[in-house]
C-alpha positions in Angstrom: -3.7 -12.4 -0.5 -0.4 -12.5 -1.9 1.9 -9.4 -1.9 2.7 -9.0 -5.6 5.2 -6.8 -7.1 6.5 -5.1 -10.2 8.0 -8.4 -11.4 4.4 -9.8 -11.6 2.7 -6.9 -12.4 5.4 -7.1 -16.0 4.4 -10.4 -16.5 0.7 -9.9 -16.3 0.7 -7.3 -19.1 1.2 -9.5 -21.5 -2.2 -11.8 -21.8 -0.1 -14.8 -23.9 -0.7 -18.4 -22.6 1.3 -19.6 -19.9 2.0 -22.7 -18.1 2.0 -22.5 -14.6 2.9 -24.7 -11.2 2.1 -24.0 -8.0 2.6 -25.2 -4.6 2.1 -24.8 -0.7 5.9 -26.2 1.2 5.9 -27.6 3.8 7.2 -24.3 5.6 4.1 -22.5 4.3 5.9 -20.4 1.6 3.9 -20.4 -1.7 5.5 -21.3 -4.7 4.1 -19.8 -8.1 6.2 -20.7 -10.9 4.7 -19.7 -15.1 6.5 -20.1 -18.3 5.7 -18.7 -21.6 7.1 -18.3 -25.3 7.6 -15.0 -26.2 9.3 -13.3 -29.1 12.5 -15.9 -28.9 12.4 -16.5 -25.7 11.2 -18.5 -22.9 10.3 -16.3 -20.0 10.2 -17.8 -17.0 8.3 -16.2 -13.6 9.3 -17.4 -10.4 7.6 -16.7 -7.0 8.1 -17.0 -3.6 6.1 -16.2 -1.0 6.0 -16.3 2.8 3.0 -18.1 4.2 1.5 -15.0 5.5 2.2 -13.6 2.0 4.7 -11.6 2.0 6.7 -11.6 -0.7 10.1 -13.5 -0.6 11.1 -13.5 -4.4 10.0 -12.3 -8.2 12.2 -13.0 -10.8 11.5 -12.9 -14.2 14.3 -15.0 -16.3 14.4 -15.4 -20.0 15.6 -18.3 -21.8 16.7 -18.8 -25.6 14.0 -20.7 -27.2 16.3 -22.6 -29.5 17.7 -24.4 -26.1 14.5 -24.5 -24.4 11.0 -25.3 -24.6 8.3 -24.1 -22.1 7.6 -27.3 -20.0 12.1 -27.1 -19.5 11.6 -23.8 -18.5 9.0 -25.0 -15.7 10.6 -26.8 -14.3 13.9 -25.2 -14.2 11.7 -22.3 -12.8 10.2 -25.2 -9.9 13.6 -25.9 -9.0 14.6 -22.9 -8.5 11.5 -21.9 -6.6 11.4 -25.1 -4.1 15.5 -23.9 -3.0 14.3 -20.6 -2.7 11.6 -22.0 -0.3 14.2 -24.7 1.3 16.3 -21.2 2.2 19.1 -21.2 -0.3 19.6 -17.5 -1.6 18.3 -16.9 -4.9 
């Protein structure tokens, strides 16, 4: 079970379709990335949890829909999550 925070709770309040990606990193971290189109933006949720489920990072980024697709936002979020799980500072 993950220690979900306010950012994640804010995300689930809007029941819009999203694309998602999840992975268990070699070091045991759990990565969860979601992206969706909302209004004039692509919203990207990046979550990284420690092996024990403790929250490491939950962040929400809004990218301009005129420059980003949902798929591109998902790739960007995945890259961020992998770097955070690898020890980079968020």
